[in-house]
VOBA-1610 file (N, C-alpha, C; in pm, whole numbers, padded with zeros to 5 digits, always signed):
BEGIN
Met+00084-00122-00001Met+00000+00000+00000Met+00085+00126+00001Asn+00193+00123+00087Asn+00286+00238+00096Asn+00355+00261-00037Lys+00390+00151-00104Lys+00457+00161-00233Lys+00365+00228-00335Lys+00238+00192-00330Lys+00141+00248-00423Lys+00129+00399-00400Lys+00126+00442-00271Lys+00118+00584-00239Lys+00243+00660-00287Ser+00357+00597-00276Ser+00482+00661-00320Ser+00480+00687-00468Val+00426+00592-00547Val+00417+00609-00692Val+00323+00723-00724Ile+00208+00729-00654Ile+00113+00837-00680Ile+00172+00972-00647Asn+00244+00979-00533Asn+00309+01107-00496Asn+00412+01149-00596Phe+00488+01054-00654Phe+00588+01083-00752Phe+00526+01149-00875Phe+00415+01092-00921Phe+00347+01146-01041Phe+00287+01284-01013Leu+00237+01306-00891Leu+00185+01439-00856Leu+00296+01543-00859Val+00415+01508-00803Val+00529+01598-00807Val+00571+01625-00947Phe+00571+01522-01032Phe+00615+01539-01171Phe+00521+01630-01247Ile+00390+01616-01226Ile+00292+01701-01296Ile+00308+01846-01253Ile+00327+01870-01120Ile+00348+02005-01071Ile+00475+02065-01131Phe+00579+01981-01139Phe+00707+02026-01198Phe+00689+02072-01342Leu+00608+01998-01418Leu+00582+02036-01558Leu+00512+02169-01568Phe+00416+02192-01479Phe+00347+02325-01478Phe+00444+02435-01442Leu+00536+02410-01348Leu+00634+02511-01310Leu+00730+02538-01425Met+00772+02433-01495Met+00862+02449-01608Met+00797+02532-01718Glu+00665+02515-01735Glu+00593+02594-01835Glu+00602+02742-01800Gly+00595+02774-01668Gly+00609+02911-01627Gly+00746+02967-01652Val+00849+02883-01634Val+00985+02926-01656Val+01006+02969-01799Phe+00951+02889-01891Phe+00976+02917-02035Phe+00883+03025-02088Ser+00772+03058-02017Ser+00677+03153-02074Ser+00710+03299-02029Leu+00758+03321-01909Leu+00787+03455-01861Leu+00903+03513-01939Gly+00886+03632-01992Gly+00990+03695-02073Gly+00987+03846-02059Val+01095+03911-02108Val+01103+04057-02100Val+01168+04103-02233Ser+01123+04217-02281Ser+01173+04276-02402Ser+01198+04424-02381Pro+01316+04477-02421Pro+01428+04409-02488Pro+01507+04325-02391Ser+01576+04224-02444Ser+01656+04134-02358Ser+01795+04193-02327Ser+01840+04287-02411Ser+01973+04346-02384Ser+01983+04481-02453Lys+02072+04564-02396Lys+02103+04695-02452Lys+02252+04724-02425Gln+02318+04798-02518Gln+02457+04836-02500Gln+02472+04985-02528Phe+02554+05054-02442Phe+02578+05194-02459Phe+02725+05224-02433Asn+02778+05326-02502Asn+02913+05377-02471Asn+02901+05481-02362Phe+02994+05474-02268Phe+02990+05569-02155Phe+03015+05712-02203Gln+02936+05802-02153Gln+02957+05947-02169Gln+02934+06012-02035Pro+03014+06110-01995Pro+02992+06179-01864Pro+02851+06235-01859Gly+02780+06203-01748Gly+02646+06253-01731Gly+02543+06187-01825Phe+02576+06071-01880Phe+02486+06002-01973Phe+02352+05973-01908Glu+02245+06002-01980Glu+02106+05976-01933Glu+02029+05903-02043Lys+01950+05805-02000Lys+01873+05725-02096Lys+01756+05660-02025Ile+01640+05656-02095Ile+01522+05584-02043Ile+01499+05466-02136Ile+01489+05347-02076Ile+01462+05224-02151Ile+01322+05173-02108Asn+01237+05154-02204Asn+01102+05103-02180Asn+01101+04950-02198Tyr+01054+04879-02098Tyr+01048+04732-02101Tyr+00904+04684-02109Arg+00889+04566-02170Arg+00758+04500-02175Arg+00772+04360-02118Val+00685+04328-02023Val+00685+04193-01965Val+00586+04109-02045Leu+00628+03990-02081Leu+00549+03905-02172Leu+00526+03766-02110Gly+00423+03699-02164Gly+00401+03558-02138Gly+00368+03522-01996Ile+00278+03599-01931Ile+00242+03567-01791Ile+00098+03602-01768Asp+00033+03531-01676Asp-00109+03554-01646Asp-00128+03690-01582Ser-00247+03747-01598Ser-00278+03884-01552Ser-00282+03893-01399Asp-00298+03777-01329Asp-00308+03785-01185Asp-00177+03757-01113Lys-00066+03739-01187Lys+00062+03710-01129Lys+00129+03834-01073Glu+00174+03825-00947Glu+00246+03936-00881Glu+00393+03930-00921Leu+00449+04042-00964Leu+00589+04051-01009Leu+00664+04153-00929Ser+00786+04122-00892Ser+00877+04218-00830Ser+00981+04260-00933Leu+01018+04387-00931Leu+01117+04444-01022Leu+01232+04496-00942Tyr+01355+04466-00985Tyr+01473+04519-00915Tyr+01591+04524-01009Val+01697+04592-00966Val+01819+04610-01046Val+01938+04559-00969Ser+02034+04496-01038Ser+02157+04449-00975Ser+02269+04465-01074Gly+02396+04445-01029Gly+02509+04455-01117Gly+02604+04567-01083Asp+02701+04589-01174Asp+02813+04682-01149Asp+02769+04826-01120Leu+02677+04875-01203Leu+02637+05016-01191Leu+02490+05030-01153Ser+02439+04934-01073Ser+02299+04931-01041Ser+02253+05057-00967Lys+02343+05123-00893Lys+02305+05241-00815Lys+02273+05359-00906Tyr+02311+05350-01033Tyr+02282+05461-01128Tyr+02160+05434-01214Val+02083+05329-01176Val+01960+05292-01252Val+01843+05289-01157Lys+01735+05358-01195Lys+01614+05355-01113Lys+01499+05305-01200Leu+01410+05228-01136Leu+01290+05181-01205Leu+01173+05268-01165Asp+01077+05286-01256Asp+00960+05370-01227Asp+00859+05299-01136Arg+00883+05173-01105Arg+00803+05098-01009Arg+00883+04980-00960Asp+00848+04925-00847Asp+00920+04810-00796Asp+00833+04684-00796Ser+00711+04695-00847Ser+00625+04577-00859Ser+00519+04603-00963Met+00460+04497-01014Met+00349+04508-01110Met+00272+04377-01110Lys+00157+04378-01177Lys+00072+04260-01180Lys+00047+04222-01325Gly+00089+04098-01357Gly+00065+04046-01493Gly+00151+04114-01596Pro+00119+04093-01727Pro+00198+04153-01834Pro+00174+04305-01836Gly+00274+04376-01888Gly+00263+04520-01895Gly+00396+04584-01923Glu+00407+04716-01893Glu+00528+04790-01924Glu+00579+04863-01800Phe+00711+04879-01798Phe+00775+04963-01696Phe+00899+05024-01758Ser+00963+05120-01690Ser+01077+05191-01746Ser+01194+05188-01648Ala+01314+05190-01707Ala+01439+05202-01631Ala+01506+05331-01669Ile+01541+05414-01570Ile+01604+05544-01595Ile+01753+05534-01558Ile+01839+05556-01658Ile+01984+05548-01635Ile+02038+05690-01623Glu+02109+05721-01514Glu+02174+05851-01492Glu+02317+05822-01445Leu+02412+05827-01540Leu+02550+05794-01508Leu+02626+05915-01457Pro+02730+05896-01373Pro+02812+06006-01322Pro+02904+06059-01427Asp+02985+06155-01391Asp+03084+06210-01482Asp+03206+06120-01501His+03226+06031-01407His+03344+05944-01415His+03314+05807-01354Ile+03362+05701-01420Ile+03347+05566-01368Ile+03488+05504-01363Glu+03522+05447-01250Glu+03656+05394-01227Glu+03687+05271-01312Asn+03591+05179-01321Asn+03619+05047-01381Asn+03605+05052-01534Pro+03716+05042-01611Pro+03704+05045-01758Pro+03655+04908-01811Gly+03608+04911-01935Gly+03559+04788-01998Gly+03409+04774-01987Pro+03352+04657-02014Pro+03207+04640-02007Pro+03158+04628-01864Asn+03073+04722-01822Asn+03007+04717-01692Asn+02863+04673-01713Lys+02825+04570-01641Lys+02694+04506-01665Lys+02593+04541-01558Ile+02471+04575-01602Ile+02358+04602-01512Ile+02247+04503-01552Phe+02183+04443-01451Phe+02076+04349-01474Phe+01942+04407-01424Val+01845+04412-01513Val+01708+04451-01477Val+01627+04322-01464Ala+01583+04288-01343Ala+01524+04159-01318Ala+01373+04170-01288Ile+01301+04068-01335Ile+01158+04051-01308Ile+01140+03918-01238Arg+01087+03919-01117Arg+01069+03797-01041Arg+00923+03771-01016Glu+00880+03649-01046Glu+00741+03611-01020Glu+00732+03565-00871Glu+00646+03633-00795Glu+00634+03602-00654Glu+00547+03480-00633Val+00582+03403-00533Val+00506+03284-00495Val+00405+03322-00387Asp+00280+03272-00407Asp+00175+03297-00306Asp+00201+03209-00187Lys+00242+03268-00076Lys+00281+03193+00039Lys+00164+03131+00114Glu+00038+03176+00084Glu-00077+03122+00151Glu-00124+02991+00089Ile-00077+02963-00033Ile-00116+02841-00102Ile-00018+02732-00068Ser-00062+02624-00015Ser+00023+02514+00025Ser+00047+02423-00097Thr+00170+02420-00143Thr+00206+02334-00255Thr+00325+02252-00217Met+00350+02145-00292Met+00463+02057-00263Met+00594+02122-00299Ile+00591+02207-00404Ile+00714+02273-00450Ile+00681+02420-00469Ala+00766+02509-00422Ala+00753+02654-00444Ala+00875+02706-00514Val+00857+02759-00636Val+00968+02807-00716Val+00939+02948-00761Ser+01032+03040-00740Ser+01021+03178-00785Ser+01095+03194-00918Val+01025+03226-01024Val+01085+03241-01157Val+01139+03381-01174Val+01261+03391-01223Val+01327+03520-01244Val+01379+03525-01387Val+01352+03635-01458Val+01414+03662-01586Val+01484+03797-01579Lys+01592+03810-01656Lys+01674+03933-01650Lys+01707+03987-01789Ser+01705+04119-01797Ser+01753+04188-01914Ser+01887+04256-01877Ile+01983+04255-01971Ile+02114+04305-01940Ile+02140+04438-02009Ile+02201+04533-01937Ile+02247+04660-01994Ile+02399+04662-01979Val+02468+04685-02088Val+02616+04690-02086Val+02661+04833-02116Ile+02737+04888-02020Ile+02794+05022-02035Ile+02943+05003-02065His+02989+05043-02184His+03130+05028-02220His+03207+05154-02177Val+03290+05136-02074Val+03370+05245-02027Val+03506+05240-02096Pro+03556+05346-02156Pro+03682+05341-02234Pro+03801+05302-02148Tyr+03891+05220-02208Tyr+04016+05187-02141Tyr+04112+05307-02159Pro+04205+05324-02069Pro+04304+05431-02086Pro+04394+05403-02208Gly+04416+05504-02289Gly+04504+05488-02404Gly+04435+05429-02527Lys+04513+05350-02602Lys+04462+05289-02724Lys+04419+05146-02701Tyr+04297+05113-02743Tyr+04244+04977-02722Tyr+04148+04948-02837Leu+04172+04835-02905Leu+04093+04803-03024Leu+04033+04664-03011Glu+03907+04652-03051Glu+03841+04521-03061Glu+03802+04499-03207Thr+03826+04378-03256Thr+03792+04346-03395Thr+03715+04212-03400Lys+03637+04198-03507Lys+03565+04074-03531Lys+03565+04046-03682Leu+03593+03923-03720Leu+03602+03887-03863Leu+03502+03776-03891Ile+03417+03797-03989Ile+03318+03694-04030Ile+03336+03665-04179Ser+03345+03537-04212Ser+03360+03499-04353Ser+03244+03413-04398Ser+03230+03398-04529Ser+03124+03312-04587Ser+03191+03203-04670Asn+03112+03105-04709Asn+03156+03003-04802Asn+03100+03029-04940Ala+03159+02973-05039Ala+03112+02991-05177Ala+03159+02880-05265Asn+03108+02873-05386Asn+03157+02782-05489Asn+03260+02851-05574Ile+03338+02773-05646Ile+03440+02828-05735Ile+03376+02927-05832Gly+03435+03046-05846Gly+03381+03149-05932Gly+03288+03247-05862Glu+03242+03210-05743Glu+03158+03301-05665Glu+03241+03377-05565Pro+03206+03506-05533Pro+03287+03583-05442Pro+03268+03539-05298Ile+03376+03546-05221Ile+03371+03527-05078Ile+03364+03662-05010Lys+03267+03681-04921Lys+03254+03812-04853Lys+03315+03801-04712Phe+03393+03906-04679Phe+03451+03916-04546Phe+03394+04044-04479Asp+03340+04028-04357Asp+03293+04141-04279Asp+03391+04162-04162Leu+03448+04281-04155Leu+03545+04314-04051Leu+03483+04430-03968Glu+03456+04397-03841Glu+03403+04496-03750Glu+03517+04547-03661Val+03531+04677-03650Val+03641+04741-03574Val+03576+04839-03476Ile+03614+04825-03345Ile+03561+04912-03239Ile+03677+04965-03157Ser+03680+05097-03142Ser+03779+05160-03054Ser+03723+05161-02912Arg+03789+05089-02821Arg+03741+05084-02681Arg+03830+05164-02588Gly+03929+05237-02643Gly+04011+05323-02562Gly+03966+05467-02562Asp+04036+05551-02480Asp+03994+05692-02470Asp+04076+05779-02570Glu+04156+05716-02657Glu+04232+05791-02755Glu+04181+05758-02896Asp+04190+05857-02988Asp+04156+05836-03128Asp+04265+05753-03193Leu+04227+05678-03299Leu+04321+05585-03364Leu+04329+05613-03513Ile+04438+05567-03571Ile+04454+05555-03718Ile+04474+05407-03746Ile+04383+05348-03819Ile+04388+05204-03840Ile+04430+05168-03984Asn+04502+05056-03997Asn+04544+05004-04127Asn+04509+04854-04133Pro+04388+04818-04179Pro+04348+04680-04180Pro+04392+04607-04310Lys+04410+04477-04299Lys+04433+04391-04415Lys+04385+04253-04380Ile+04357+04173-04484Ile+04319+04031-04468Ile+04409+03946-04556Asp+04483+03854-04491Asp+04567+03758-04565Asp+04492+03625-04583Ile+04504+03570-04703Ile+04438+03445-04736Ile+04544+03333-04738Phe+04522+03227-04661Phe+04616+03118-04649Phe+04554+02985-04692Ser+04639+02897-04745Ser+04604+02756-04770Ser+04722+02673-04722Asp+04694+02586-04624Asp+04806+02505-04565Asp+04922+02589-04524Gln+04895+02701-04458Gln+04995+02794-04405Gln+05071+02867-04513Lys+05030+02857-04637Lys+05095+02928-04748Lys+05012+03051-04783Leu+05077+03168-04784Leu+05009+03293-04816Leu+04976+03298-04966Leu+04848+03315-04998Leu+04804+03319-05139Leu+04775+03460-05186Glu+04715+03540-05102Glu+04670+03672-05146Glu+04648+03762-05025Thr+04660+03893-05043Thr+04632+03990-04938Thr+04531+04092-04985Leu+04426+04113-04908Leu+04323+04214-04936Leu+04351+04331-04844Val+04379+04448-04900Val+04424+04567-04824Val+04310+04668-04818Phe+04280+04720-04698Phe+04184+04825-04679Phe+04259+04959-04676Gln+04188+05068-04701Gln+04251+05198-04693Gln+04267+05241-04547Glu+04364+05327-04524Glu+04390+05379-04388Glu+04272+05466-04345Arg+04233+05453-04217Arg+04116+05526-04168Arg+04140+05582-04031Asp+04070+05694-03999Asp+04068+05749-03864Asp+03953+05685-03786Leu+03978+05652-03662Leu+03874+05593-03577Leu+03872+05665-03443Ala+03763+05732-03415Ala+03750+05809-03290Ala+03731+05714-03173Ser+03755+05766-03054Ser+03734+05687-02933Ser+03588+05643-02925Gln+03566+05514-02898Gln+03436+05445-02890Gln+03361+05438-03022Glu+03428+05469-03129Glu+03361+05461-03260Glu+03367+05316-03312Lys+03262+05271-03379Lys+03257+05139-03438Lys+03228+05153-03589Ile+03307+05081-03670Ile+03281+05080-03812Ile+03280+04935-03861Lys+03205+04912-03970Lys+03198+04783-04030Lys+03253+04791-04173Leu+03356+04711-04201Leu+03420+04714-04335Leu+03391+04580-04404Lys+03403+04582-04535Lys+03379+04459-04610Lys+03478+04449-04728Lys+03513+04327-04761Lys+03597+04300-04879Lys+03544+04172-04943Phe+03567+04160-05076Phe+03526+04043-05150Phe+03650+03978-05213Leu+03654+03842-05205Leu+03765+03766-05262Leu+03717+03700-05391Asp+03785+03728-05501Asp+03754+03663-05628Asp+03810+03521-05626Thr+03722+03419-05640Thr+03767+03280-05630Thr+03787+03213-05768Ser+03787+03291-05873Ser+03797+03231-06008Ser+03924+03147-06024Asn+04033+03190-05965Asn+04160+03120-05981Asn+04193+03027-05861Tyr+04094+03002-05779Tyr+04116+02918-05661Tyr+04063+02774-05688Asn+04122+02680-05620Asn+04072+02543-05624Asn+03976+02518-05507Ala+03894+02417-05522Ala+03802+02382-05413Ala+03886+02336-05293Gly+03842+02371-05176Gly+03913+02329-05055Gly+03882+02420-04938Glu+03959+02401-04832Glu+03944+02480-04709Glu+04055+02584-04699Tyr+04019+02704-04656Tyr+04115+02813-04650Tyr+04100+02889-04517Lys+04200+02972-04486Lys+04196+03052-04366Lys+04218+03199-04401Ala+04135+03286-04342Ala+04154+03430-04356Ala+04202+03486-04224Val+04310+03568-04229Val+04364+03629-04107Val+04360+03781-04125Ala+04277+03844-04042Ala+04265+03991-04044Ala+04363+04051-03943Thr+04445+04146-03991Thr+04541+04213-03908Thr+04511+04363-03914Val+04490+04425-03798Val+04463+04570-03792Val+04569+04636-03711Asn+04654+04712-03776Asn+04755+04795-03705Asn+04691+04928-03668Tyr+04712+04968-03539Tyr+04649+05093-03493Tyr+04740+05172-03402Gly+04868+05139-03401Gly+04961+05218-03315Gly+04967+05162-03175Gly+04906+05049-03149Gly+04912+04987-03016Gly+05038+04905-03002Ala+05052+04840-02887Ala+05174+04760-02862Ala+05184+04647-02964Lys+05072+04589-03002Lys+05070+04486-03105Lys+04939+04496-03181Pro+04938+04453-03308Pro+04815+04467-03387Pro+04707+04372-03336Ser+04581+04406-03369Ser+04470+04318-03339Ser+04455+04217-03453Ile+04451+04088-03417Ile+04446+03982-03519Ile+04324+03891-03493Arg+04252+03863-03599Arg+04137+03770-03593Arg+04144+03676-03712Glu+04098+03551-03690Glu+04102+03448-03795Glu+03962+03395-03822Ala+03943+03349-03946Ala+03817+03285-03985Ala+03843+03185-04095Asp+03785+03067-04080Asp+03799+02961-04182Asp+03684+02974-04282Phe+03712+02939-04409Phe+03608+02934-04506Phe+03638+02827-04610Lys+03534+02790-04687Lys+03545+02681-04784Lys+03509+02735-04922Ile+03579+02683-05022Ile+03542+02704-05161Ile+03505+02567-05220Gly+03386+02558-05273Gly+03335+02428-05312Gly+03318+02415-05464Asp+03307+02287-05505Asp+03261+02257-05640Asp+03162+02143-05631Leu+03098+02115-05739Leu+02993+02010-05740Leu+03062+01876-05735Ser+03093+01831-05612Ser+03160+01702-05595Ser+03116+01640-05462Ile+03132+01510-05457Ile+03100+01434-05335Ile+03217+01342-05307Asp+03263+01344-05183Asp+03374+01258-05142Asp+03318+01134-05071Ile+03379+01020-05100Ile+03345+00895-05029Ile+03437+00890-04908Leu+03379+00909-04790Leu+03458+00908-04666Leu+03483+00765-04614Asn+03384+00680-04628Asn+03395+00545-04576Asn+03295+00455-04644Tyr+03317+00327-04637Tyr+03224+00228-04694Tyr+03243+00095-04624Ser+03154+00001-04648Ser+03160-00129-04586Ser+03277-00209-04648Lys+03386-00218-04574Lys+03507-00288-04629Lys+03497-00438-04608Lys+03420-00484-04510Lys+03396-00627-04488Lys+03246-00652-04489Ile+03206-00752-04567Ile+03064-00785-04578Ile+03047-00931-04548Ile+02953-00962-04458Ile+02923-01099-04423Ile+02836-01162-04531Ile+02877-01277-04579Ile+02801-01347-04682Ile+02672-01401-04621Asp+02563-01353-04669Asp+02433-01393-04619Asp+02334-01386-04734Lys+02209-01419-04710Lys+02110-01409-04819Lys+02096-01265-04863Ile+02079-01172-04770Ile+02069-01030-04798Ile+02176-00959-04716Ser+02269-00894-04786Ser+02379-00824-04718Ser+02355-00673-04729Arg+02409-00602-04633Arg+02396-00456-04623Arg+02528-00389-04663Phe+02516-00277-04736Phe+02633-00199-04776Phe+02612-00056-04736Asn+02703-00003-04651Asn+02696+00135-04605Asn+02795+00220-04681Leu+02757+00341-04712Leu+02841+00433-04787Leu+02832+00573-04725Glu+02943+00620-04662Glu+02944+00750-04598Glu+02999+00855-04697Leu+02922+00961-04718Leu+02956+01060-04820Leu+02962+01201-04757Glu+03032+01290-04826Glu+03039+01430-04780Glu+03029+01522-04904Ser+02942+01621-04893Ser+02923+01718-05001Ser+03037+01818-05002Gly+03088+01852-05120Gly+03188+01957-05135Gly+03132+02078-05206Trp+03000+02096-05197Trp+02927+02198-05271Trp+02858+02294-05173Asn+02859+02422-05203Asn+02802+02522-05116Asn+02652+02547-05142Asp+02588+02453-05212Asp+02446+02460-05238Asp+02388+02319-05215Pro+02257+02309-05205Pro+02199+02176-05185Pro+02224+02084-05307Ile+02244+01958-05278Ile+02258+01854-05382Ile+02134+01763-05375Gln+02074+01741-05491Gln+01951+01664-05501Gln+01976+01529-05570Gly+01881+01436-05548Gly+01880+01311-05621Gly+02006+01229-05613Leu+02070+01225-05499Leu+02198+01153-05483Leu+02170+01004-05461Tyr+02233+00921-05539Tyr+02232+00777-05513Tyr+02359+00713-05568Ala+02385+00592-05526Ala+02507+00521-05571Ala+02464+00392-05640Asp+02531+00365-05750Asp+02515+00239-05822Asp+02643+00157-05797Val+02629+00043-05729Val+02743-00036-05687Val+02749-00168-05763Ser+02867-00198-05821Ser+02889-00325-05892Ser+02999-00404-05825Ile+02969-00526-05783Ile+03071-00617-05728Ile+03131-00695-05845Leu+03262-00689-05864Leu+03327-00744-05979Leu+03422-00857-05947Arg+03429-00956-06039Arg+03534-01056-06039Arg+03604-01040-06171Gly+03722-00978-06164Gly+03788-00941-06290Gly+03709-00832-06357Leu+03667-00857-06480Leu+03587-00758-06553Leu+03440-00793-06550Asn+03405-00905-06488Asn+03267-00953-06487Asn+03194-00904-06360Glu+03071-00862-06380Glu+02988-00815-06267Glu+02918-00937-06205Leu+02945-00961-06077Leu+02875-01067-06004Leu+02738-01025-05957Val+02731-00903-05906Val+02602-00852-05857Val+02609-00698-05862Gly+02497-00639-05889Gly+02487-00491-05890Gly+02360-00448-05817Phe+02367-00333-05757Phe+02252-00279-05681Phe+02266-00128-05667Glu+02153-00065-05632Glu+02148+00080-05607Glu+02120+00103-05460Thr+02173+00213-05410Thr+02147+00253-05273Thr+02019+00337-05268Thr+01982+00377-05150Thr+01871+00470-05132Thr+01907+00606-05195Thr+01806+00681-05233Thr+01824+00815-05288Thr+01802+00920-05180Thr+01888+01020-05178Thr+01877+01122-05074Thr+01919+01256-05130Gln+01923+01358-05043Gln+01972+01491-05078Gln+02066+01539-04968Leu+02158+01628-05003Leu+02255+01683-04905Leu+02245+01832-04897Thr+02251+01884-04778Thr+02263+02028-04762Thr+02412+02066-04783Pro+02445+02196-04796Pro+02585+02234-04821Pro+02680+02176-04718Trp+02782+02106-04766Trp+02892+02050-04688Trp+02849+01940-04592Gln+02732+01884-04613Gln+02681+01782-04522Gln+02747+01646-04539Lys+02757+01573-04430Lys+02800+01431-04431Lys+02677+01345-04406Lys+02666+01235-04480Lys+02551+01146-04464Lys+02590+01006-04510Thr+02525+00904-04447Thr+02547+00765-04485Thr+02422+00715-04556Ile+02442+00659-04677Ile+02334+00596-04752Ile+02359+00444-04752Val+02250+00368-04776Val+02254+00223-04758Val+02197+00152-04878Gly+02259+00039-04911Gly+02208-00047-05017Gly+02205-00192-04970Tyr+02115-00273-05028Tyr+02104-00415-04992Tyr+02112-00499-05119Phe+02174-00615-05106Phe+02190-00703-05224Phe+02199-00850-05177Asp+02177-00940-05273Asp+02183-01083-05246Asp+02327-01130-05268Ala+02389-01178-05161Ala+02530-01222-05167Ala+02543-01373-05162Thr+02435-01444-05190Thr+02436-01590-05176Thr+02541-01655-05263Asn+02559-01607-05386Asn+02647-01669-05482Asn+02793-01620-05478Ile+02822-01537-05378Ile+02961-01485-05366Ile+03036-01567-05264Thr+03155-01609-05302Thr+03240-01688-05209Thr+03333-01595-05135Glu+03401-01652-05035Glu+03492-01569-04955Glu+03606-01515-05039Gly+03656-01397-05001Gly+03771-01338-05070Gly+03756-01191-05091Phe+03854-01132-05160Phe+03856-00991-05190Phe+03802-00968-05331Tyr+03721-00860-05345Tyr+03661-00829-05473Tyr+03673-00680-05496Asp+03676-00643-05624Asp+03665-00500-05659Asp+03518-00459-05657Ala+03494-00334-05619Ala+03360-00279-05624Ala+03367-00144-05690Asn+03290-00124-05794Asn+03285+00004-05863Asn+03166+00082-05812Ile+03193+00199-05751Ile+03089+00283-05694Ile+03068+00403-05786Thr+02950+00417-05841Thr+02916+00529-05928Thr+02814+00617-05860Leu+02850+00741-05835Leu+02760+00837-05771Leu+02695+00925-05875Thr+02565+00943-05863Thr+02490+01034-05952Thr+02421+01137-05866Tyr+02432+01265-05905Tyr+02374+01371-05822Tyr+02355+01498-05906Tyr+02277+01592-05849Tyr+02242+01715-05918Tyr+02258+01834-05823Gly+02311+01946-05877Gly+02323+02069-05800Gly+02296+02190-05889Lys+02198+02270-05847Lys+02150+02382-05930Lys+02109+02327-06068Asp+02170+02380-06175Asp+02135+02332-06308Asp+02237+02232-06363Lys+02320+02177-06273Lys+02426+02086-06317Lys+02395+01946-06267Ser+02434+01847-06348Ser+02427+01708-06305Ser+02568+01647-06320Arg+02597+01547-06236Arg+02732+01492-06241Arg+02730+01348-06192Thr+02824+01272-06247Thr+02849+01136-06198Thr+03000+01125-06169Ser+03030+01040-06071Ser+03172+01015-06038Ser+03187+00868-06003Asn+03304+00815-06035Asn+03333+00673-06011Asn+03451+00655-05917Glu+03445+00549-05839Glu+03559+00513-05755Glu+03564+00360-05742Leu+03682+00303-05762Leu+03701+00159-05752Leu+03762+00127-05615Val+03695+00040-05539Val+03741+00008-05403Val+03750-00143-05386Lys+03813-00185-05279Lys+03828-00327-05243Lys+03730-00362-05130Ile+03665-00477-05147Ile+03573-00526-05044Ile+03608-00671-05014Glu+03605-00705-04886Glu+03630-00845-04847Glu+03497-00911-04803Phe+03469-01026-04861Phe+03352-01104-04824Phe+03396-01214-04730Ile+03328-01226-04617Ile+03364-01325-04516Ile+03240-01404-04478Lys+03262-01528-04432Lys+03151-01609-04382Lys+03104-01555-04248Lys+02981-01589-04219Lys+02926-01545-04088Lys+03010-01605-03978Pro+03065-01522-03891Pro+03154-01575-03785Pro+03080-01664-03687Phe+03155-01766-03642Phe+03098-01857-03544Phe+03070-01785-03414Asn+02949-01794-03367Asn+02910-01719-03247Asn+02935-01807-03121Met+03045-01776-03051Met+03080-01850-02930Met+02977-01834-02820Met+02905-01724-02823Met+02805-01704-02716Met+02695-01808-02723Ile+02663-01856-02845Ile+02561-01962-02855Ile+02610-02088-02785Val+02739-02122-02803Val+02796-02238-02735Val+02791-02218-02584Val+02824-02097-02538Val+02821-02066-02395Val+02680-02084-02341Tyr+02580-02028-02415Tyr+02442-02042-02371Tyr+02401-02188-02362Ile+02442-02267-02462Ile+02406-02410-02463Ile+02466-02482-02342Leu+02597-02454-02317Leu+02667-02517-02204Leu+02602-02479-02070Val+02574-02350-02057Val+02509-02305-01934Val+02372-02370-01917Gly+02299-02380-02029Gly+02168-02444-02023Gly+02179-02593-01982Leu+02277-02661-02036Leu+02299-02801-02002Leu+02333-02820-01856Ile+02424-02730-01807Ile+02462-02737-01666Ile+02341-02715-01576Val+02261-02614-01609Val+02142-02586-01531Val+02048-02705-01533Leu+02032-02766-01654Leu+01944-02883-01666Leu+01991-02998-01580Val+02124-03023-01585Val+02181-03134-01502Val+02156-03108-01354Ile+02180-02981-01310Ile+02156-02948-01168Ile+02012-02968-01129Val+01922-02924-01219Val+01777-02945-01190Val+01743-03091-01183Leu+01797-03174-01272Leu+01769-03320-01270Leu+01822-03384-01143Ile+01944-03343-01101Ile+01999-03396-00980Ile+01914-03362-00859Leu+01874-03235-00852Leu+01790-03195-00740Leu+01654-03265-00743Leu+01599-03284-00862Leu+01472-03352-00879Leu+01481-03496-00835Arg+01593-03559-00876Arg+01614-03699-00839Arg+01622-03716-00687Lys+01700-03621-00622Lys+01712-03625-00478Lys+01577-03607-00410Tyr+01496-03514-00468Tyr+01367-03486-00412Tyr+01277-03609-00418Ile+01273-03676-00539Ile+01194-03797-00557Ile+01239-03908-00465Phe+01371-03925-00456Phe+01428-04030-00369Phe+01389-04003-00224Lys+01395-03879-00181Lys+01357-03847-00045Lys+01211-03869-00020Lys+01127-03840-00116Lys+00981-03861-00102Lys+00950-04010-00086Lys+01016-04094-00171Lys+00993-04238-00165Lys+01037-04293-00030Lys+01152-04240+00016Lys+01205-04291+00143Lys+01116-04253+00259
//
């Protein structure tokens, strides 16, 4: 009886937990984040909206973090969804340089008069980041690259932010590498960058003379600091090709055998109608041929496709297998061939079956001995 009650209590706790989790994921605040550059005497009003909560829910509002004393809320509580405001009034000077974080929090209050098995107070926070300039020259950079097919341009986005209290003169460039070998340099013009200023630059790489493969872009920005700011980004140049990464190198001879083929797309666009035509050869003669399943690949995707065939008439040994891939990309279609080696082996002897049989026989003998003793004792 006690065990039955324990099971019922567990399910009650689980159901309550699910309702609480629903509250965790529904309560929200917008905007979720804001960023500002520090200015002496900076003032700003941010309007917030509370979302995804019932109208009868009591909420507490409060501020925490590095500069919380410089932020005031127009209210400290509210009921249900609605709006409130945060007023930022910064001083003329802040000691701590770098990103200073302030958290505007909304907490769902628990009704203490209601007796529940679990009481959880849900809290969501919006973050305000105040960037205080570092002394002297300080630069932050970010490099983003894209992938493309041969003949299509590669776009590089270079974001540069001055986080120091001094103005800068910047000289950016992007070096293109393949296997640590420098192939090309994209040079930007020299620019002035004021303190706390952010600019976004872009460059395009002509890939007409490049081969398909993986490359590295290294952005270097000289700005008169102790050392330049360096950022790296990897990118790929593709062509309409598919690589065979792996395949079934050993196949057990059975009535119906399985053949796995692991493939990888080298194309920066979707590939449609992909399938493999596999021929098992003895010399120049085809012993058996079959097709795999048909599938599609997203750009640069790896996937395993499967084929089944009758291997009854194949004996043990090594055989050649010709794999022909057929696929389509955009307005192009292509086939590719690869000759591989496959070993056919007999189904291995399963020692576990012998172990099971021996264990079964031992158990049977023990049971018979015990039964015989029991019968003998009964007769006696």
